[in-house]
N, C-alpha and C positions, 0 to 999 in steps of 0.2 A: 750277591750272597746275603741272606737275611741276617738282620742284627739279632744278637742274643739278648733276651730280656732277663733282668735280674730275677732270682727266685722269688723275691717278695712280690714282684709284679705278677708273676705266674700264679702265685697263691691267691692274690687278690682277684685275679680274673676267674679262677676256679670258684672261689667263694661267691663272687657276684653272680656268676652263672647259676650256681646252686640256689641262691636267694630268689632270683628271678623265676626259676623253674618251680620253686615252692609256692611263690606268690600266684603264679598262673594256675597251678594245681588247686590251690585253696579257692581262688575265684571261681573256677569251674565246678569244684565239688559242692560249694555252698550256693551256687546259682546267683552270685552277686549281680551279674548282668541282668538276669531276669527280674530281680528285685528293683533295680534302678529304672527299668523300663526303657523302651526304645527311644522315647522323646528325650530322655536325659542324655542319650548317646547319639543324638542327631548328627548328620553329616556336617562338615565344615562349611564355610562360606561358599556360596555358589553351588553347593551340592543339592541333590534332590533325594528326599526320603520317600521310598516306595513301601507300600504295605506288602504283606505276604501274598495277598490276593492279586495285587498288581504284578508282582513278579511271576506268579503262577500263570497269569494271562499272557505275559511276554513269552514264557517258556512254551506254552501251548502253541503260540504262533510260530515258534521255531521247531515244532515237532517233538517237544520235550515235556516231561512232567516234573514239577517241583517235588522232590522226594523228602528233603529235610532242610531246615534252616539251623545252622550252628551259630549260636551267639558267642561272641568273643569278648575279651576284656578291652576291646577297642571300639571305636565308633563303627566298625565294619562287622558284617556278618558273613559267614560262608554259606553259599547256597549250593545244595547238591541236586543236580538234575539228572534224570535218566531218560533214555529214548522211550517214546510211546509205543 
């Protein structure tokens, strides 16, 4: 049986979730990630940073087309690929 959380903890969780969602919205709305540039958000140790053209070439080899790159507020981007 799950333990019951005190009302104060529930309220703090709701407020924290709201703050995080507002931060992500603001970052996306004002293009903060675009302003920082991809080099500032390079992958961690041992990672490999690929350009959009390099990813597009990989997708072509897989029979796909790179449709869009979504930048995020993290070191990662989301790639959208569609069948050719």
